[in-house]
ZAMARGU-4260 file (C-alpha; in steps of 0.2 Angstrom, whole numbers, plus 5000, padded with zeros to 4 digits):
<rodrens>
0) 4776/4951/5086 | 4773/4937/5072 | 4772/4924/5086 | 4760/4934/5096 | 4749/4938/5081
5) 4749/4919/5077 | 4744/4913/5093 | 4725/4917/5093 | 4724/4910/5074 | 4731/4895/5080
10) 4718/4893/5094 | 4704/4898/5082 | 4710/4885/5070 | 4706/4871/5082 | 4690/4860/5077
15) 4677/4856/5093 | 4686/4841/5094 | 4704/4846/5096 | 4698/4861/5108 | 4688/4848/5119
20) 4703/4837/5121 | 4715/4851/5123 | 4703/4857/5137 | 4703/4841/5145 | 4722/4838/5144
25) 4725/4856/5152 | 4714/4851/5167 | 4723/4835/5170 | 4740/4843/5168 | 4736/4856/5181
30) 4731/4843/5194 | 4746/4832/5190 | 4760/4831/5204 | 4751/4830/5220 | 4759/4813/5224
35) 4746/4806/5237 | 4733/4813/5249 | 4722/4807/5262 | 4704/4814/5267 | 4688/4810/5277
40) 4672/4810/5268 | 4653/4810/5274 | 4641/4801/5262 | 4622/4806/5265 | 4611/4797/5254
45) 4593/4803/5252 | 4579/4793/5245 | 4564/4799/5235 | 4554/4803/5250 | 4568/4814/5258
50) 4574/4800/5270 | 4593/4801/5274 | 4607/4788/5279 | 4624/4793/5283 | 4641/4784/5281
55) 4659/4790/5285 | 4673/4785/5274 | 4691/4787/5274 | 4699/4790/5257 | 4718/4787/5253
60) 4724/4791/5235 | 4741/4788/5227 | 4747/4796/5210 | 4755/4783/5200 | 4768/4787/5185
65) 4762/4785/5168 | 4745/4776/5174 | 4730/4781/5183 | 4728/4784/5202 | 4727/4770/5215
70) 4713/4774/5228 | 4707/4766/5244 | 4690/4769/5253 | 4687/4763/5270 | 4670/4763/5278
75) 4669/4767/5296 | 4651/4770/5300 | 4637/4764/5303 | 4640/4747/5310 | 4633/4737/5296
80) 4646/4743/5284 | 4661/4746/5296 | 4676/4738/5289 | 4671/4738/5271 | 4686/4743/5260
85) 4686/4747/5241 | 4701/4747/5230 | 4703/4755/5213 | 4718/4754/5202 | 4713/4767/5188
90) 4722/4764/5171 | 4724/4776/5157 | 4721/4762/5144 | 4709/4748/5146 | 4697/4742/5161
95) 4701/4748/5179 | 4703/4736/5193 | 4692/4737/5207 | 4689/4726/5222 | 4677/4726/5237
100) 4681/4719/5254 | 4664/4714/5262 | 4669/4710/5281 | 4652/4700/5285 | 4658/4687/5271
105) 4677/4690/5275 | 4681/4690/5256 | 4687/4701/5243 | 4675/4703/5228 | 4682/4708/5211
110) 4671/4721/5201 | 4668/4716/5184 | 4671/4729/5171 | 4654/4724/5164 | 4647/4729/5181
115) 4656/4747/5183 | 4639/4756/5179 | 4632/4748/5195 | 4629/4758/5211 | 4643/4761/5222
120) 4637/4755/5240 | 4620/4760/5237 | 4625/4778/5232 | 4620/4788/5216 | 4639/4787/5211
125) 4643/4772/5199 | 4658/4763/5201 | 4665/4772/5184 | 4661/4789/5193 | 4673/4786/5207
130) 4688/4780/5197 | 4701/4794/5191 | 4694/4802/5176 | 4709/4799/5165 | 4709/4809/5149
135) 4713/4793/5138 | 4695/4786/5145 | 4686/4797/5134 | 4684/4806/5117 | 4680/4825/5118
140) 4671/4839/5109 | 4670/4858/5114 | 4651/4863/5114 | 4652/4881/5120 | 4657/4894/5132
145) 4645/4899/5146 | 4644/4904/5164 | 4639/4893/5178 | 4636/4900/5195 | 4642/4916/5189
150) 4659/4908/5183 | 4664/4908/5165 | 4666/4890/5160 | 4671/4878/5145 | 4657/4866/5141
155) 4663/4851/5134 | 4655/4834/5128 | 4665/4818/5133 | 4661/4801/5126 | 4667/4785/5135
160) 4679/4775/5125 | 4673/4758/5133 | 4655/4760/5126 | 4651/4742/5130 | 4652/4743/5148
165) 4649/4761/5152 | 4632/4767/5159 | 4633/4782/5149 | 4632/4787/5131 | 4639/4805/5134
170) 4643/4817/5147 | 4641/4836/5146 | 4655/4843/5158 | 4657/4862/5163 | 4675/4868/5169
175) 4679/4885/5175 | 4690/4894/5163 | 4701/4901/5177 | 4707/4885/5185 | 4700/4871/5175
180) 4689/4864/5189 | 4675/4853/5187 | 4658/4862/5192 | 4645/4853/5185 | 4642/4836/5174
185) 4626/4831/5166 | 4626/4812/5163 | 4616/4804/5149 | 4610/4785/5149 | 4613/4773/5134
190) 4596/4780/5128 | 4603/4798/5128 | 4590/4803/5142 | 4597/4814/5155 | 4601/4802/5170
195) 4610/4812/5183 | 4618/4828/5187 | 4634/4831/5197 | 4639/4848/5205 | 4655/4852/5214
200) 4657/4867/5226 | 4667/4874/5240 | 4684/4872/5232 | 4699/4874/5243 | 4717/4875/5236
205) 4731/4864/5243 | 4750/4867/5241 | 4748/4882/5232 | 4742/4873/5216 | 4729/4858/5218
210) 4710/4862/5220 | 4698/4849/5229 | 4679/4852/5231 | 4673/4851/5249 | 4655/4847/5243
215) 4650/4836/5229 | 4631/4832/5225 | 4624/4819/5212 | 4605/4819/5208 | 4597/4805/5199
220) 4583/4813/5189 | 4576/4795/5185 | 4574/4788/5202 | 4572/4804/5214 | 4587/4799/5224
225) 4603/4809/5228 | 4620/4807/5236 | 4629/4821/5244 | 4648/4820/5249 | 4655/4831/5261
230) 4675/4830/5262 | 4686/4836/5276 | 4704/4835/5283 | 4714/4834/5267 | 4731/4829/5269
235) 4743/4829/5255 | 4761/4822/5253 | 4759/4810/5268 | 4772/4797/5261 | 4759/4784/5256
240) 4767/4770/5245 | 4760/4757/5234 | 4761/4744/5249 | 4746/4752/5257 | 4736/4748/5241
245) 4738/4731/5238 | 4724/4718/5237 | 4730/4710/5252 | 4729/4726/5261 | 4709/4727/5259
250) 4708/4715/5274 | 4719/4724/5285 | 4712/4742/5281 | 4708/4751/5298
</rodrens>
C-alpha cells in the first residue's frame, strides 16, 4: 500500500525536463529488440503547384547493440535515380556516418555532418530526419498532454544536441499515450519559425509489439512543397547482418 501510494507522488515530482526525457526513453525502450527489417517505400514528391513525381525505394535496417541502427536505402525507380543507394550508421553519441552512392558518377559520396540539414534526394526530409532518432541526440522537455486525431498524447519538446549542424532549433513531438508512437512533429528552424510538419498514420503492429506507420507526410510551410512516404511489405528478422551494410556494399546494392 505504501509503494502504491508513493508512485503518483514520484511521477508528479518530475520536472518538465525529467518527464520529457522519461517519455522519450520509454518510447525507445518499447521499440528495442526488433533485430532487423526490410520494407518497400513509395516516395511521392509534390511541388508548390501540385505536380507530383514518384520514386520506389527498398529499405533495409539493422539494429546494433549499444549504438544506433544501420540503414540502407536502394532506389529502383525512376530510371534517372535507379541504382542510387544511401547508407546510414546512426550513433547515440557524435555525428552519424552517411554515404550516398551515385551510379552516374560511379562513386560514393560521404555526407558531411555540416550538410545533415540538407534535402535527402530532393524530398522535404533532411538527412538528419531519416537517421534513427536516438534518445541521446536531444535534450527534452514535457510541454503538456493533449489529443491529436482523437488520441490522448504526450507533447514534448526536443532540442538537438548538435546545435551547430542541425537545421532545427527545436522540435515539438506528439506521442500517443497508449503505445508511445510518434503521430506528429513540428520542426522549427534556427530562427524559431515553423518550418515543417510531419505526420504519421496507418500504424500496423508486427511481432506482437513493434509499430510501424504505413504512411508519413512532411509538409514544408515555407516553400509549399511536401513529401509523402507510403510503406509496404514489412518483413522482420530476416537474418540481415552487418556485412550487408558495409560501405563497399553500396556499389553492389541491388
